[in-house]
N, CA, C and O of each residue as an XYZ file, in Angstrom:
552
protein
N      79.209     38.171    -86.343
C      78.169     37.704    -85.469
C      76.833     37.909    -86.176
O      76.493     39.018    -86.589
N      76.113     36.854    -86.301
C      74.835     36.947    -87.016
C      73.676     37.035    -86.031
O      73.767     36.602    -84.882
N      72.603     37.602    -86.518
C      71.396     37.714    -85.685
C      70.629     36.404    -85.740
O      70.591     35.726    -86.767
N      70.035     36.075    -84.643
C      69.226     34.869    -84.587
C      67.860     35.178    -85.192
O      67.217     36.157    -84.816
N      67.426     34.354    -86.115
C      66.125     34.561    -86.744
C      65.033     34.152    -85.773
O      65.129     33.135    -85.087
N      63.991     34.972    -85.734
C      62.878     34.628    -84.857
C      61.977     33.624    -85.564
O      61.845     33.639    -86.787
N      61.375     32.772    -84.791
C      60.554     31.708    -85.362
C      59.167     32.231    -85.720
O      58.788     33.345    -85.358
N      58.433     31.408    -86.430
C      57.071     31.756    -86.825
C      56.194     31.996    -85.605
O      55.370     32.911    -85.599
N      56.366     31.186    -84.582
C      55.530     31.306    -83.386
C      55.796     32.600    -82.625
O      54.865     33.175    -82.062
N      57.019     33.065    -82.592
C      57.301     34.295    -81.860
C      56.852     35.530    -82.632
O      56.504     36.541    -82.022
N      56.855     35.468    -83.960
C      56.405     36.603    -84.756
C      54.886     36.673    -84.860
O      54.328     37.765    -84.966
N      54.213     35.539    -84.833
C      52.777     35.482    -85.088
C      52.004     34.832    -83.952
O      51.045     34.101    -84.200
N      52.398     35.080    -82.727
C      51.747     34.420    -81.603
C      50.296     34.847    -81.440
O      49.505     34.085    -80.884
N      49.921     36.011    -81.893
C      48.537     36.469    -81.779
C      47.584     35.628    -82.609
O      46.454     35.370    -82.195
N      48.040     35.197    -83.790
C      47.213     34.322    -84.616
C      47.047     32.952    -83.956
O      45.980     32.343    -84.033
N      48.102     32.479    -83.312
C      48.015     31.195    -82.608
C      47.070     31.284    -81.416
O      46.328     30.342    -81.139
N      47.092     32.417    -80.707
C      46.172     32.628    -79.584
C      44.736     32.692    -80.093
O      43.825     32.187    -79.438
N      44.527     33.310    -81.257
C      43.190     33.378    -81.844
C      42.678     31.990    -82.201
O      41.514     31.677    -81.951
N      43.527     31.161    -82.778
C      43.125     29.793    -83.104
C      42.817     29.001    -81.837
O      41.860     28.228    -81.808
N      43.611     29.185    -80.801
C      43.346     28.510    -79.529
C      42.058     29.020    -78.899
O      41.331     28.249    -78.272
N      41.765     30.304    -79.055
C      40.542     30.877    -78.492
C      39.306     30.291    -79.143
O      38.301     30.053    -78.473
N      39.372     30.054    -80.452
C      38.239     29.436    -81.149
C      38.004     28.035    -80.595
O      36.860     27.635    -80.381
N      39.064     27.303    -80.366
C      38.918     25.962    -79.794
C      38.430     26.018    -78.347
O      37.615     25.191    -77.937
N      38.918     26.982    -77.577
C      38.507     27.110    -76.182
C      37.055     27.534    -76.035
O      36.416     27.225    -75.028
N      36.532     28.233    -77.024
C      35.154     28.702    -76.953
C      34.171     27.541    -76.907
O      33.103     27.647    -76.303
N      34.531     26.440    -77.540
C      33.639     25.290    -77.577
C      34.022     24.201    -76.585
O      33.388     23.145    -76.565
N      35.026     24.424    -75.774
C      35.420     23.471    -74.743
C      34.594     23.741    -73.493
O      34.734     24.798    -72.879
N      33.764     22.830    -73.120
C      32.858     23.015    -71.982
C      33.586     22.959    -70.634
O      33.153     23.592    -69.671
N      34.680     22.211    -70.563
C      35.369     22.027    -69.283
C      36.062     23.307    -68.817
O      36.158     23.555    -67.615
N      36.533     24.100    -69.735
C      37.328     25.272    -69.382
C      36.447     26.470    -69.074
O      36.736     27.220    -68.141
N      35.396     26.664    -69.825
C      34.514     27.802    -69.610
C      34.800     28.923    -70.584
O      35.903     29.017    -71.122
N      33.820     29.769    -70.813
C      33.985     30.826    -71.806
C      34.855     31.998    -71.345
O      35.286     32.796    -72.177
N      35.123     32.121    -70.050
C      35.923     33.246    -69.570
C      37.336     33.206    -70.140
O      37.885     34.246    -70.503
N      37.920     32.036    -70.221
C      39.273     31.894    -70.760
C      39.271     32.217    -72.251
O      40.205     32.838    -72.758
N      38.219     31.795    -72.951
C      38.123     32.089    -74.382
C      37.979     33.590    -74.622
O      38.587     34.130    -75.546
N      37.179     34.267    -73.798
C      37.013     35.717    -73.940
C      38.346     36.421    -73.711
O      38.693     37.348    -74.442
N      39.086     35.988    -72.709
C      40.398     36.591    -72.445
C      41.355     36.344    -73.611
O      42.120     37.235    -73.980
N      41.320     35.144    -74.194
C      42.196     34.847    -75.328
C      41.803     35.663    -76.555
O      42.673     36.160    -77.270
N      40.505     35.806    -76.805
C      40.059     36.639    -77.931
C      40.482     38.094    -77.730
O      40.947     38.735    -78.673
N      40.330     38.615    -76.530
C      40.705     40.001    -76.255
C      42.215     40.201    -76.397
O      42.656     41.211    -76.945
N      43.000     39.258    -75.914
C      44.456     39.340    -76.050
C      44.861     39.320    -77.517
O      45.728     40.088    -77.935
N      44.242     38.452    -78.291
C      44.536     38.380    -79.717
C      44.130     39.668    -80.428
O      44.857     40.147    -81.298
N      42.984     40.231    -80.069
C      42.544     41.485    -80.675
C      43.492     42.632    -80.377
O      43.780     43.440    -81.259
N      43.979     42.716    -79.147
C      44.959     43.765    -78.796
C      46.250     43.589    -79.578
O      46.845     44.567    -80.032
N      46.685     42.340    -79.736
C      47.900     42.089    -80.503
C      47.704     42.488    -81.961
O      48.608     43.058    -82.572
N      46.537     42.196    -82.524
C      46.280     42.552    -83.913
C      46.267     44.069    -84.109
O      46.709     44.561    -85.147
N      45.770     44.800    -83.136
C      45.732     46.257    -83.258
C      47.100     46.903    -83.067
O      47.397     47.920    -83.694
N      47.939     46.320    -82.203
C      49.189     46.996    -81.851
C      50.450     46.151    -82.015
O      51.533     46.629    -81.679
N      50.361     44.920    -82.514
C      51.561     44.104    -82.590
C      51.769     43.328    -83.870
O      52.894     42.915    -84.151
N      50.733     43.113    -84.658
C      50.866     42.323    -85.888
C      51.703     43.085    -86.909
O      51.628     44.311    -86.993
N      52.480     42.370    -87.665
C      53.320     43.005    -88.675
C      52.527     43.399    -89.903
O      52.008     42.537    -90.612
N      52.427     44.698    -90.160
C      51.710     45.223    -91.324
C      52.485     46.396    -91.901
O      53.592     46.691    -91.451
N      51.916     47.064    -92.886
C      52.496     48.300    -93.396
C      51.968     49.468    -92.605
O      50.904     49.371    -91.993
N      52.689     50.570    -92.604
C      52.314     51.745    -91.825
C      51.048     52.397    -92.372
O      50.047     52.470    -91.659
N      51.063     52.868    -93.605
C      49.885     53.452    -94.223
C      49.563     54.879    -93.807
O      48.499     55.386    -94.164
N      50.438     55.541    -93.069
C      50.196     56.930    -92.678
C      50.427     57.841    -93.882
O      51.255     57.545    -94.743
N      49.707     58.925    -93.933
C      49.837     59.870    -95.040
C      51.175     60.594    -94.915
O      51.528     61.096    -93.848
N      51.912     60.636    -96.024
C      53.201     61.310    -96.021
C      53.003     62.779    -96.331
O      51.986     63.178    -96.898
N      53.998     63.587    -95.947
C      53.882     65.039    -96.103
C      53.989     65.482    -97.559
O      53.318     66.431    -97.966
N      54.814     64.815    -98.337
C      55.054     65.218    -99.721
C      54.241     64.323   -100.647
O      54.381     63.100   -100.615
N      53.401     64.922   -101.462
C      52.621     64.149   -102.421
C      51.363     63.562   -101.804
O      50.980     63.890   -100.681
N      50.741     62.691   -102.568
C      49.499     62.062   -102.127
C      49.705     60.622   -101.675
O      48.736     59.871   -101.562
N      50.926     60.228   -101.420
C      51.222     58.847   -101.100
C      51.041     58.510    -99.626
O      50.735     59.362    -98.793
N      51.240     57.255    -99.353
C      51.134     56.735    -97.996
C      52.406     55.968    -97.669
O      53.040     55.398    -98.557
N      52.769     55.955    -96.422
C      53.999     55.323    -95.956
C      53.928     53.809    -96.165
O      52.918     53.179    -95.853
N      55.008     53.236    -96.695
C      55.056     51.797    -96.951
C      56.042     51.082    -96.018
O      56.424     49.940    -96.275
N      56.449     51.749    -94.945
C      57.356     51.108    -93.989
C      56.613     50.041    -93.203
O      55.387     50.074    -93.091
N      57.364     49.101    -92.663
C      56.766     48.090    -91.802
C      56.339     48.731    -90.491
O      57.012     49.623    -89.972
N      55.202     48.262    -89.959
C      54.721     48.808    -88.692
C      54.255     47.681    -87.799
O      54.285     46.507    -88.170
N      53.832     48.061    -86.630
C      53.338     47.099    -85.654
C      51.851     47.316    -85.469
O      51.433     48.326    -84.902
N      51.052     46.380    -85.939
C      49.610     46.418    -85.732
C      48.874     47.284    -86.724
O      49.470     48.058    -87.472
N      47.553     47.135    -86.712
C      46.713     47.903    -87.609
C      46.646     49.371    -87.207
O      46.442     50.233    -88.062
N      46.812     49.668    -85.933
C      46.752     51.050    -85.474
C      48.114     51.649    -85.196
O      48.235     52.866    -85.061
N      49.134     50.827    -85.108
C      50.466     51.348    -84.846
C      51.101     51.870    -86.119
O      50.738     51.454    -87.220
N      52.022     52.757    -85.972
C      52.740     53.290    -87.122
C      54.122     52.683    -87.205
O      54.462     51.761    -86.464
N      54.909     53.215    -88.116
C      56.260     52.702    -88.297
C      57.199     53.344    -87.271
O      56.758     53.840    -86.234
N      58.484     53.327    -87.573
C      59.469     53.865    -86.634
C      59.411     55.386    -86.537
O      59.988     55.963    -85.614
N      58.735     56.038    -87.457
C      58.622     57.498    -87.428
C      57.562     57.886    -86.394
O      56.408     57.466    -86.492
N      57.953     58.675    -85.418
C      57.079     59.005    -84.293
C      55.791     59.680    -84.738
O      54.724     59.383    -84.200
N      55.867     60.569    -85.695
C      54.678     61.276    -86.160
C      53.671     60.330    -86.794
O      52.464     60.551    -86.695
N      54.156     59.278    -87.442
C      53.244     58.321    -88.058
C      52.470     57.537    -87.001
O      51.290     57.240    -87.187
N      53.131     57.203    -85.891
C      52.423     56.503    -84.812
C      51.307     57.362    -84.250
O      50.190     56.884    -84.051
N      51.604     58.625    -83.994
C      50.575     59.516    -83.450
C      49.485     59.794    -84.469
O      48.314     59.904    -84.107
N      49.851     59.909    -85.733
C      48.864     60.169    -86.776
C      47.868     59.023    -86.866
O      46.669     59.263    -87.005
N      48.334     57.796    -86.790
C      47.433     56.634    -86.872
C      46.490     56.589    -85.670
O      45.309     56.281    -85.826
N      46.989     56.887    -84.492
C      46.133     56.852    -83.302
C      45.154     58.021    -83.271
O      44.004     57.852    -82.868
N      45.600     59.211    -83.693
C      44.710     60.375    -83.667
C      43.554     60.230    -84.651
O      42.439     60.661    -84.354
N      43.798     59.635    -85.809
C      42.727     59.494    -86.786
C      41.663     58.512    -86.326
O      40.535     58.544    -86.818
N      42.009     57.649    -85.397
C      41.016     56.712    -84.873
C      39.933     57.437    -84.089
O      38.775     57.018    -84.102
N      40.294     58.518    -83.406
C      39.331     59.239    -82.575
C      38.673     60.414    -83.283
O      37.747     61.014    -82.737
N      39.118     60.754    -84.464
C      38.476     61.797    -85.261
C      37.482     61.124    -86.198
O      37.886     60.360    -87.074
N      36.193     61.394    -86.031
C      35.165     60.690    -86.774
C      35.319     60.878    -88.277
O      35.088     59.943    -89.043
N      35.703     62.060    -88.703
C      35.846     62.320    -90.137
C      37.009     61.550    -90.740
O      36.990     61.208    -91.922
N      38.009     61.283    -89.936
C      39.192     60.601    -90.443
C      39.162     59.101    -90.166
O      40.137     58.404    -90.447
N      38.062     58.595    -89.622
C      37.994     57.163    -89.312
C      38.095     56.333    -90.594
O      38.714     55.270    -90.600
N      37.490     56.819    -91.669
C      37.572     56.103    -92.938
C      39.019     56.064    -93.427
O      39.455     55.071    -94.011
N      39.759     57.143    -93.187
C      41.166     57.178    -93.581
C      41.980     56.187    -92.752
O      42.924     55.581    -93.258
N      41.620     56.025    -91.492
C      42.318     55.068    -90.636
C      42.106     53.648    -91.137
O      43.047     52.856    -91.195
N      40.884     53.334    -91.493
C      40.550     51.977    -91.936
C      40.871     51.749    -93.409
O      40.753     50.624    -93.894
N      41.270     52.783    -94.120
C      41.547     52.671    -95.544
C      42.637     51.639    -95.836
O      42.514     50.854    -96.775
N      43.658     51.640    -95.067
C      44.787     50.763    -95.342
C      44.636     49.357    -94.802
O      45.553     48.546    -94.935
N      43.515     49.052    -94.202
C      43.359     47.740    -93.587
C      43.124     46.632    -94.604
O      43.208     45.457    -94.248
N      42.834     46.965    -95.854
C      42.615     45.952    -96.878
C      43.528     46.140    -98.080
O      43.198     45.681    -99.173
N      44.663     46.802    -97.908
C      45.526     47.113    -99.037
C      46.426     45.966    -99.450
O      46.745     45.852   -100.633
N      46.839     45.133    -98.556
C      47.735     44.034    -98.891
C      47.373     42.787    -98.110
O      46.486     42.809    -97.257
N      48.057     41.713    -98.405
C      47.757     40.438    -97.754
C      47.934     40.485    -96.233
O      47.065     39.980    -95.522
N      49.017     41.066    -95.697
C      49.141     41.092    -94.234
C      48.012     41.878    -93.562
O      47.517     41.487    -92.506
N      47.611     42.992    -94.187
C      46.528     43.793    -93.616
C      45.198     43.057    -93.716
O      44.399     43.115    -92.782
N      44.943     42.376    -94.812
C      43.689     41.646    -94.970
C      43.572     40.513    -93.965
O      42.509     40.291    -93.386
N      44.663     39.803    -93.762
C      44.655     38.711    -92.782
C      44.442     39.268    -91.379
O      43.649     38.730    -90.607
N      45.149     40.341    -91.054
C      45.010     40.931    -89.721
C      43.611     41.506    -89.509
O      43.060     41.386    -88.414
N      43.028     42.126    -90.531
C      41.689     42.705    -90.391
C      40.639     41.619    -90.227
O      39.770     41.727    -89.362
N      40.706     40.581    -91.038
C      39.748     39.476    -90.902
C      39.905     38.782    -89.548
O      38.917     38.371    -88.941
N      41.130     38.655    -89.085
C      41.354     38.066    -87.764
C      40.821     38.971    -86.663
O      40.304     38.486    -85.656
N      40.943     40.277    -86.845
C      40.402     41.217    -85.862
C      38.882     41.121    -85.804
O      38.303     41.165    -84.719
N      38.231     40.990    -86.948
C      36.775     40.825    -86.976
C      36.389     39.513    -86.289
O      35.433     39.476    -85.514
N      37.121     38.448    -86.569
C      36.841     37.165    -85.914
C      37.063     37.263    -84.413
O      36.310     36.676    -83.637
N      38.075     37.991    -84.001
C      38.341     38.174    -82.578
C      37.225     38.958    -81.906
O      36.812     38.620    -80.796
N      36.734     40.001    -82.563
C      35.639     40.796    -81.990
C      34.358     39.977    -81.888
O      33.659     40.041    -80.877
N      34.048     39.209    -82.925
C      32.847     38.365    -82.895
C      32.989     37.295    -81.821
O      32.039     37.026    -81.086
N      34.157     36.689    -81.723
C      34.389     35.672    -80.693
C      34.296     36.237    -79.287
O      33.777     35.579    -78.386
N      34.796     37.455    -79.093
C      34.705     38.095    -77.783
C      33.250     38.350    -77.413
O      32.841     38.074    -76.286
N      32.466     38.873    -78.349
C      31.043     39.113    -78.073
C      30.293     37.815    -77.821
O      29.469     37.746    -76.909
N      30.568     36.786    -78.614
C      29.910     35.499    -78.430
C      30.267     34.895    -77.071
O      29.411     34.340    -76.383
N      31.541     35.010    -76.694
C      31.968     34.502    -75.386
C      31.341     35.272    -74.236
O      30.966     34.678    -73.225
N      31.222     36.592    -74.378
C      30.577     37.384    -73.328
C      29.110     37.027    -73.176
O      28.589     37.004    -72.061
N      28.436     36.747    -74.289
C      27.035     36.307    -74.211
C      26.954     34.977    -73.484
O      26.054     34.773    -72.670
N      27.878     34.072    -73.765
C      27.896     32.788    -73.057
C      28.138     32.976    -71.563
O      27.518     32.297    -70.745
N      29.022     33.880    -71.207
C      29.297     34.145    -69.788
C      28.040     34.693    -69.114
O      27.682     34.257    -68.020
N      27.375     35.641    -69.758
C      26.157     36.232    -69.177
C      25.042     35.203    -69.063
O      24.305     35.201    -68.077
N      24.908     34.342    -70.042
C      23.878     33.289    -69.965
C      24.199     32.289    -68.857
O      23.299     31.810    -68.167
N      25.474     31.979    -68.689
C      25.879     31.050    -67.615
C      25.624     31.680    -66.251
O      25.216     30.989    -65.317
N      25.861     32.994    -66.125
C      25.612     33.660    -64.850
C      24.118     33.723    -64.559
O      23.698     33.586    -63.410
N      23.316     33.931    -65.605
C      21.868     34.001    -65.422
C      21.276     32.660    -65.059
O      20.355     32.602    -64.244
N      21.770     31.587    -65.631
C      21.202     30.267    -65.351
C      21.677     29.738    -64.003
O      20.969     28.951    -63.376
N      22.851     30.147    -63.544
C      23.325     29.666    -62.237
C      22.684     30.430    -61.094
O      22.685     29.952    -59.960
N      22.135     31.609    -61.369
C      21.513     32.407    -60.320
C      20.097     31.975    -59.986
O      19.579     32.356    -58.937
N      19.450     31.189    -60.846
C      18.066     30.778    -60.571
C      17.976     29.410    -59.974
O      16.877     28.932    -59.690
């Protein structure tokens, strides 16, 4: 019995949502609220669902874990690596260590650039929402 291979769309749906969010941001009929929600959903997927390398510091030596992980902040199947990645996000001194692995390989670079685009799109959409609320109130 063989395993069914997952399609490109099921593995990378966050990138597809990001592309749709960019298109929705400029669609006047739909409104910026839907685009902001799509950007936020894509950003959450990039942080916790995109396929990348783990990058957690290993106990022996000066190396870093090269196992597959879920998202830029998620770790691999090793429980300690998941907690290590999340804890370093909230420790200011270790924030650089958390972001260190975000540009190490092609999957991380794509996910990081997409995360930046998602954050910029979310802020731009929120500004549009606030401007629309301000102009409709007068």
